[in-house]
N, C-alpha and C positions, 0 to 999 in steps of 0.2 A: 374400469382399467384395459388400457391400450395392452398389444399384444407383446411389446418390447414390456412394458410395466409388469405382466404374468410374468414372463419369461425370467426379468430380473430376481420376481421376486420367490419364484421356483429355484433359482441358481444357486450354487454355494454361494456363504459369503464373501470369499475369494472373490467372485467373478464378479459380483454386483461392483464390491470393494475398488478395483481394479477399474470396470466402467466407468463409475462416478468420479475419480482420481484423474482418469486423461481428458474426463469432460471437463472436469472443474479446472484444470491445470489449464487448455485450451482455450477456454471460454475468458479465463479473467488474462492469459498472455494474450490474446486475439486483442484485447479492450485497450491494451498498452499502444498497439499501434495506432490508434487514432488519440492518444494521447501524448505520448513521449516524444516521439519521430522528432518535432521540432528542435526540440533541445540539443540535437546531435551538431549543429552549427552554430556558428557564432553571431550571425548577423552582422559583423564587425562591418562600423563606419555609419550605421546605422542609428537615427535620434528616435525618441518616440515623442517626445514634447518637451519645451521648456515653460518653467512654471514660475515665476517671480526673479528671472534669469541666472535659475537652474537650468540644465540640459539635463535631461532622464536619457540616457543611452537604451535602446532598443530591446535586447534580450531580457534584460533583468525585467523590464515592464510587462513584456512578452509574457513571461512564466506568472508572474502577477496576477496578469489579465488572468488566465486561462485558471489560477488558482482560486482566485476571490470566486468565480463561477463555481467550483470544483467545490470552496467552502460553503458557500450558497446550497449548494446541492444537498452538502452533507447535512446541514441543518432540515432542510428540508426531508431527508431519508430517514432524520429522527422518526418523523410520524409515518414516512410511506413504508419504509421496510420493515418497521414493525407491526404495522396492521396488514400486509400483503399474504393474502393467501399462496399455498407453496403454488398453484399452478398459473397464478398470473405474474410469476415472479420472471421465468426465462422468455416468455411474448413482452414483459415492460423492460427487460436488459435490452432485447434486438432491436424495440423503437426507440431506445436512449442512444444506443452507437449509430445506428443509420444517422440519426439526427446530428451527431458529433459529427460525423465523413461529411456532411452537408456542410457543417459550418466551415471545415477545413477546406471545403471547394471554394467558401465563400471569403475565406482567409486568401485565397492565391489569388481568387479576380480581384479583391479590392485590393487599394492604394493603400499603401506603408503610411503614416501609424495608424489610420483608418478600419485596417483590418484589425486590429487587435481586438475590437469587440468581437468579434466571431470566435478569437480565440475564450473569451469571458462564455460566450454563449456553447462552446464546443465543453468546458468545463461545467458549467452547470449542468449537462445532460450526461456526464459521466460518473460525476459524486456519488451517485447512489447504488452504481453497478456491484461495489462490494458486499454491500451488506443484505443489496437485492439475490446473488447468488450463495451468499453465505446462510441464508434464510434455508435453504434446500438441503445443505449439508449436516447442521446440526443437530443436536438432540439423539446421535447414533452412537453405538457402541465402537465404531472406527471411525469419529468424527475428527481424532488426532490426525489420520491418515488422508481423508478427504482436504482437512481444513489444512495440512503441511500443503499439500497438492497445490490448492489453490494459492498459501502464502509464497511458496517458493517460485510459484510461476512469475513474482514479481520481480525478482533475482533476477533469472534468465529473460523474460520479457524488455526488460529494462536495458539490457544489453543487446539483444537480438534486434529490436524493432528499431534502436539506435543506429546499430552496425546496418541495418537494410535501407534506413535512411541516408546514411553516407552513401552507401553504396551505390543508390538511383543517380547519386550527384555526379559518383565518381565515373560511373559504367554506360549510364543513359544519358547525361547531363542535362538532368532533372535539374531546376531552378529551388534556390532554398523554400524559396515559397511554395513552390508546387509539390515537393518533397513528400512535406505532410500528408497531403491527400491522396500521394501515388501509394505510399505506405500502406495507410489504411484500406485502399483497393486491392492489393496484394493479399491482408488476411481476411478479407470480407468471406471467402469460403469455408477457411476454417471455422470463422465465428458461428456460419450458421449451422456447419455440422457440431458441434460442441452444444451450443443452446438447444437445438431437436436433440442431442443426447440427454441433458438436462432435464429437459420438458419430460422426458417417460420414465424420470428417476422415481420409484414409490415410496412412499411416506414412511418416515420411522417405524417399526413395526412392535408388537407390546412389550418382546425383550429388550428394543432401546430404549422405549418408555421407560420401563423398569429400572434399566441401568443410569440413563441418565436425567429422567422425570422429562413432563408432557413439555413440550414447547407450543405455545398457541398466541397468535397475534394479541397483541398489548394496546388499548387503545390508553386514549392522553389520560384518563385518571387511573389505569392502571399502571403508565409510565412515571406518574408522579408520585404514588403511593411506594411504587421501588425505590426512586428517589431519595424520600423521606426514610425509607425504613434502613437504608446502606448509606446514608448521606454520606459520612466520614470515609468510610472506604471506596464510594465510587468518586470523592474528589482526589483521593489519593493514586488511584487508578488513571483519571484523565490528567493528571501531572505526571505522572510517570510516560505515560503513552503519548503526552504532547512534547514531552523532551525527545523522545525517538523519533518520531514522526518529523517532526520540524528539520533534526540532524540528517532521518534518511533521505528527504528531499531537496534538502544542500547538498549532501554529497551526489547526489544523484543528477540534479538536474545541472547541478555544474561542473561534471566529472571531466569534461570538455577544458572547462578553462583551469579547474585546479590540477590537473594533469600538466597542462601547459606553463602555470605558475612553478612547478616543481623539473621544468625544462623536461619534462615526457613526450616523445613524438607519437602524434595520436594521428592511426589511420582507421579505414572501414572497420578491423577485425577487432580493434581496441577492446570496445564496450562488450562485445560478446565475450572475447575471450573470458577479462578478468572475470566477469561476473557468472559466467558457467562454471568456473573453479567455485566461486561461491556458494552457488545452488547445490554443488554437489557435495560439499563439504556440510552446509546448514541441512540436508536433508539427511543423511547418515549421522549427526549427532541427534535430530530433534524425534529420528525415528525412534528412537531407544524408549522416549516416553509413551509409547504406546505398551510397555511392557508394565507399565505401572496402572494396575487395575482400578486400588482404590481412589476413589475421587481427590479426597481430600491429602491425601499424599501427593496427589499429582500436581494439586495447588501448590503445595510447597517447593516441589520440582519445578516448575513452571516459574514461580519466582526466585529461585535460585538461577536457572540458566538466564534470567532477564539480567541478574545483578552481574552473572559471569561476564555473561557478552557487555555489558555495558563496561565494566571495567577493561575487558579485552579492547576493546577500541582506542579507549584512551593509551595504554598500553603500546598500541601500537603509532598511535600519534607521537607519543615521546621517544620510540625507536624510531621513528621518521627524522625529529627535532636532533637528535644525537646521531642521525648519519650511519644508525647500524643496519638500516634498510633503504632497499629505493621505492623510488615512486610505485609499480608494480609491486611489488610485496606489500607495501603497505595498503595500497587499497584492497588486496586480497585478503590478508589480514583484520583488516579493519571491516572489510564487509563481511567477515564471518563474524566479527563479533557483534556487527548490528545487526544482523540477522538472526541470530540465535538468542538475541532481547527482544527483536521486533515483533517477529515470526507467530511465537508463543502468545503473546500480547495481541496480536490480530484476530487470533483464528483459538487456538487450543486452551488457551487460561482461561477463556470468559465462557467458554462451555465446560469447562469442569468444574470453574466457580458455580454456576447456575445450577449444576448437575447436584453439588457438594451442598447448596443451602437449602435444595429440596423446595425452590418456589418457582410456580408455573410462570415464564418469563422467556423472550427471544434473546439469543447472544448478539442476534443481530443489532436488535436496540443497544444495546452497549455498545458495540461496534460502530453505529452509525453514529451515537456522541461523542465517542473518544475522538473518531475522525474530525468532524467537525470545528472542534475548537484546536488540534492538530492543526491541521490549516490556517486558522485564524491566527496561531503562533505563528506558522512559517510565512503569510502575508505580511505579518508585522515587521517579522525579522528583516525579509527584503526589500521593506519600505525603510525602516529604519535604518538599513545600509546605505541605500543608494541616498537618501537626504542626507545623512550624516557625510557620507564622499562628497556629496557635491556642496555642501557648506561649508567645509574644509578644504577643498579643491586638490586633494586627491585620493582616488579610488581604493579603497581597502581589499587587499589582495583577498580571491577567495579562498584562497588556502590559509590566509589567516582566518579567516572566518571559520571554516575547519576544523583549525586548531584549539579555537577558544569553544565551539560547540561541543569538541569533543573531552575537556576538560569538566564542561559544565554536564555533560552525560555521566560522566565516570563518576562523578560526586552526587548527583541528586537524585539519579535512578536507584541506585543499590539503596539510598537512604529512604527513598520512596517503598520499595521493599520490604526493608524493616517494619515502616510504619503499618503496611498492609498486613504482614504477617501477625502483629500484635494486634490489629484489629479484628481480622478475620477467624483467629485462632480460635477463640470460645462461641463462633457462630457457625464453624462447616461442619457437617458429617460426612461419615464413610461413605 
């Protein structure tokens, strides 16, 4: 045990909780600097390729290229994240992210559209980061706070790194191809410090294990047995997560296009301003879950929040269509609804569910599996949209895509939560 681990083990629980929250937040926020900056610009006037006479525009294919790698990484992560020991996780994450930065350098050096292969490789290295990091946090009495810190970093970081990317272009004259690697370099020091902090986090205590059940690496046979034992519930969990994941990526990756469709002027501060307010609101709402000590009741509360958030984002879309609210208010309310549904799904729900089932497993396994199918759905949506638009000779506006997706989420996800409650009700224990 290192001196830092010993100090954390002997410190009051509040000290270690704050330490890990800061480390988890900054580590995952830093990862976004190597993934999302390129979505801050439109790459207007560029084409990716022509297939059967159909011309595919550059940015959607760029996003699809990265997502294909990200999706593949998620499937690989089902094995890697569920089998990795605690001490291997932070070094693995560092190696994956540094490789992703190298791929961004190659993206800048190579000619378009051939540089898209490097976005694929960038995504292939980053898709396992979430589940690897969450494996350090899960199975503790304060996992709600720790998972919340890492989850909401997505909300803040997505806006921050895109704003930083736009700022490097506006202030330093960086080209749109060199902007992603430059943004990543700016976040390397923060990444190194945060991963070093996570490396020294001590394992769960005996009290943690008694409260949340033991978390142990799962081999292939154990993963199969878990899915076989809870297949209907796992299927519904994947379906709800798939809807929210696809919606989140659509809203986030094409934020500049959607706001432009709404006649809203986007500048370098837009992304950070809107998403920071969303993040603050989500933190205040989800912190209330920590007060629920009973694991079974916490699962029901998570299901309720997921349904409520899904309905909220749909209502925000209706209000926008009726011109009751403007574009910025829409993105704010819509984002709050999305993330009070998505954040519990991504971290808090899975941890509490395993604790209430009283089974030895890892939440990172469930999250990796849900992510893999979520990104498969996202890639399929983007490809279908691009193909349909080109065949019909007219692009489908991104705001129209978001509107349709809002109503799908508003209807499907609450129904899924009802099914989950019915399935897990006789199986959960306090």
